[in-house]
Each structure stands twice: as structure tokens, then as C-alpha cells.
C-alpha positions in Angstrom: 0.0 0.0 0.0 1.4 3.4 -1.0 1.5 5.9 1.8 2.9 9.1 0.2 6.5 9.6 1.4 6.3 6.7 3.9 8.0 3.5 3.0 5.9 0.3 2.5 4.7 -1.2 5.8 5.2 2.1 7.8 1.5 2.4 8.6 1.4 -1.2 9.9 4.5 -0.7 12.0 2.9 2.4 13.6 -0.3 0.5 14.4 1.7 -2.4 15.9 3.8 0.0 18.0 0.6 1.7 19.3 -0.9 -1.7 20.2 2.3 -2.8 22.0 2.5 0.5 23.9 -1.1 0.1 25.1 -0.6 -3.5 26.1 2.5 -2.6 28.1 0.5 0.2 29.9 -2.3 -2.3 30.7 0.1 -4.9 32.0 1.7 -2.3 34.3 -1.6 -1.3 35.8 -2.8 -4.9 36.2 -2.2 -4.8 39.9 -0.1 -6.2 42.7 1.4 -9.7 42.7 3.3 -11.7 45.3 2.8 -11.7 49.0 0.8 -9.0 50.7 2.5 -6.6 53.1 1.3 -6.4 56.7 2.0 -2.6 56.9 1.6 0.0 54.2 4.8 0.9 52.4 3.8 4.6 52.3 2.5 5.4 55.8 3.5 2.3 57.8 -0.1 1.8 59.0 -1.3 -1.8 59.4 -3.2 -3.2 56.4 -6.3 -5.1 57.5 -6.3 -8.9 57.1 -9.5 -8.7 55.0 -7.8 -6.4 52.5 -4.7 -8.6 52.3 -6.9 -11.7 51.6 -9.1 -9.8 49.1 -6.2 -8.4 47.1 -3.2 -10.8 47.1 0.1 -8.8 46.8 -1.4 -5.5 48.2 1.3 -3.1 49.5 -0.8 0.0 50.3 -3.6 0.8 52.8 -6.9 2.0 51.4 -6.1 5.7 51.9 -2.7 5.6 50.3 -4.0 3.5 47.4 -6.8 6.0 46.8 -4.2 8.8 46.7 -2.1 6.8 44.4 -5.0 6.1 42.0 -6.1 9.7 41.9 -2.6 10.8 40.7 -2.8 8.5 37.7 -5.5 10.0 35.6 -6.7 8.2 32.5 -5.0 9.6 29.4 -7.0 10.4 26.4 -6.6 8.7 23.1 -4.7 10.3 20.3 -6.3 10.7 16.8 -3.2 10.3 14.6 -5.1 10.9 11.4 -7.0 14.0 12.5 -7.9 16.7 10.0 -6.6 20.2 10.4 -10.0 21.5 11.5 -10.4 19.0 14.3 -6.9 20.0 15.6 -7.9 23.6 15.8 -10.8 23.1 18.1 
């Protein structure tokens, strides 16, 4: 497929790179693994046993986890093939 000045396969490579980036981001956010901590690694408060059983590998108490989650806002998607008009809005 011809893509102007792009070499053959460049579009497919870009799509594959985008997919791999998103998969890596999702794997990173998948959650804790391993053994649960008895005390929060941020504030050193005890983590309740019920939380440790419910979420294997948990390292943060509920309050610290909430603060951590609020700092990581969802990023918006990027329209790589946008028209000039849509970029000006």
C-alpha cells in the first residue's frame, strides 16, 4: 500500500507500535502480585487482614491506594489521522 512519502509497511508498523504501547501500559496497571505486606509501604499503618486476603500482593492501605489512584488520571486517546479542522478546536 502506498503511503505518500512513507515506506511500505510504515503504517502497519505504527499500528503495531501503538498496540504494543497500550498492552505494556495495561500490564503495568494490572495490579499487585506476590505476598501482601502487613504494613503500608507509604504510611506504615497496618493493612487489615480482610484487604490482604481480598487483594493478594497488596502493598498500600486503602487511603494511600486512593491517593495513588487519583494521581494516575486516564490519558485520552490520540487521533493520529485527524484533520486540520479537528486539531484547531
